[in-house]
C-alpha positions as CSV (number, residue, x, y, z in Angstrom):
1,M,-2.9,-7.1,-29.0
2,L,-6.4,-5.9,-29.8
3,I,-8.0,-8.9,-28.1
4,S,-5.9,-8.2,-25.0
5,K,-7.0,-4.6,-25.0
6,I,-10.7,-5.6,-25.4
7,A,-10.3,-8.2,-22.6
8,S,-8.6,-5.6,-20.3
9,R,-11.4,-3.1,-21.1
10,R,-14.1,-5.6,-20.3
11,K,-12.4,-6.4,-17.0
12,T,-12.4,-2.7,-16.1
13,I,-16.1,-2.4,-17.0
14,D,-16.8,-5.5,-14.9
15,D,-14.9,-4.0,-12.0
16,L,-16.8,-0.7,-12.3
17,E,-20.1,-2.5,-12.5
18,L,-19.2,-4.4,-9.3
19,F,-18.0,-1.3,-7.6
20,I,-21.2,0.7,-8.3
21,S,-23.5,-2.2,-7.5
22,E,-21.7,-2.9,-4.2
23,W,-21.5,0.8,-3.4
24,H,-25.3,1.2,-3.6
25,K,-25.7,-1.6,-1.0
26,T,-24.1,0.7,1.6
27,A,-25.8,2.5,4.4
28,L,-24.9,6.0,5.6
29,I,-25.1,6.9,9.3
30,Y,-24.1,10.3,10.7
31,H,-24.4,12.4,13.8
32,E,-24.2,16.1,13.9
33,I,-21.1,17.3,15.8
34,D,-22.3,20.8,16.3
35,S,-24.7,23.3,14.7
36,N,-22.2,24.9,12.5
37,D,-19.8,22.3,11.2
38,I,-19.8,18.5,10.4
39,S,-16.7,16.4,9.9
40,V,-17.5,13.0,8.5
41,E,-15.3,10.0,7.7
42,L,-16.4,7.8,4.9
43,E,-15.1,4.3,5.3
44,V,-15.1,2.7,1.9
45,S,-13.9,-0.8,0.9
46,I,-13.2,-1.0,-2.8
47,N,-12.8,-4.4,-4.6
48,N,-10.8,-3.6,-7.7
49,S,-9.0,-6.3,-9.7
50,G,-9.6,-8.9,-7.0
51,R,-8.0,-6.7,-4.3
52,T,-10.0,-5.2,-1.5
53,R,-8.7,-2.0,0.2
54,K,-10.4,0.0,2.8
55,H,-10.1,3.8,2.9
56,L,-11.2,6.5,5.3
57,F,-12.0,9.8,3.6
58,E,-12.7,12.9,5.8
59,V,-15.6,15.0,4.5
60,V,-16.2,18.6,5.8
61,I,-19.7,20.1,5.6
62,E,-19.9,23.8,6.3
63,P,-22.9,26.2,6.3
64,D,-23.1,28.9,3.6
65,E,-25.5,31.8,3.3
66,D,-28.6,29.7,2.2
67,A,-27.1,26.3,1.8
68,Y,-24.3,24.0,2.9
69,Q,-21.1,23.2,1.1
70,A,-19.1,19.9,1.4
71,Y,-15.7,18.8,0.3
72,C,-13.2,16.0,0.7
73,P,-9.7,17.3,1.5
74,D,-8.1,14.0,0.4
75,L,-9.7,14.1,-3.1
76,P,-8.9,17.4,-4.8
77,G,-11.9,19.0,-6.5
78,C,-14.4,16.6,-4.8
79,Q,-17.0,19.0,-3.6
80,T,-20.7,19.7,-3.7
81,W,-23.5,21.7,-2.0
82,G,-27.0,21.2,-0.9
83,H,-29.9,23.1,0.7
84,T,-29.9,21.0,3.9
85,K,-27.2,19.1,5.8
86,A,-28.8,15.8,5.0
87,E,-29.0,16.6,1.3
88,T,-25.4,17.8,1.3
89,L,-24.3,14.6,3.0
90,R,-26.1,12.6,0.4
91,Y,-24.5,14.6,-2.5
92,I,-21.0,14.3,-1.1
93,K,-21.4,10.5,-0.9
94,E,-22.3,10.6,-4.6
95,A,-19.4,13.0,-5.3
96,V,-16.9,10.6,-3.6
97,E,-18.5,7.7,-5.5
98,L,-18.1,9.4,-8.9
99,Y,-14.6,10.6,-8.0
100,L,-13.4,7.0,-7.2
101,Y,-15.3,5.7,-10.2
102,D,-13.4,8.0,-12.5
103,L,-10.1,7.1,-10.9
104,I,-10.8,3.4,-11.5
105,A,-12.1,4.0,-15.1
106,D,-9.0,6.0,-15.9
107,G,-6.7,3.3,-14.4
108,K,-5.4,5.7,-11.8
109,P,-4.7,4.6,-8.2
110,I,-7.0,5.5,-5.3
111,P,-5.0,7.8,-3.0
112,N,-3.3,5.9,-0.2
113,I,-4.3,8.7,2.2
114,G,-6.5,7.1,4.7
115,L,-5.7,3.6,3.7
116,V,-6.8,1.2,6.4
117,K,-5.7,-2.4,6.9
118,A,-8.8,-4.4,7.7
119,K,-10.9,-7.4,6.7
120,P,-12.8,-7.0,3.4
121,S,-16.2,-5.4,3.6
122,I,-18.2,-2.7,1.8
123,R,-19.6,0.0,4.1
124,L,-20.0,3.7,4.2
125,I,-20.1,5.0,7.7
126,K,-19.7,8.3,9.6
127,T,-17.8,8.5,12.8
128,E,-18.2,11.3,15.2
129,K,-15.2,13.3,16.4
130,V,-15.4,14.2,20.0
131,A,-14.0,17.5,21.4
132,L,-12.1,17.1,24.6
């Protein structure tokens, strides 16, 4: 039983190391939608326990008095702030990374909100929403 728990823990650590190493290979591209608000979709493929799932997470960046705040509506409590939009976008990428890292470490499922069926890949992209 103890050997099984140790092996299971080692597998989790290996998965986390792969997740973090692959995450940092990603690129972030974004375009400003307007001068007051940014809506970003993070497309993330996660290889966990041999299964790859792709998720889209919306991120909202809003101006504050002297800074910008960002949050991910699909991940409760996943929020941050920065002095510039670029800095805030970088910080929210890290916040989403840590949020997902903690879910995997705790053995909790990644929310199925935004689950996308697609071929395996690891990317972080921003897509622009166009007002009609």
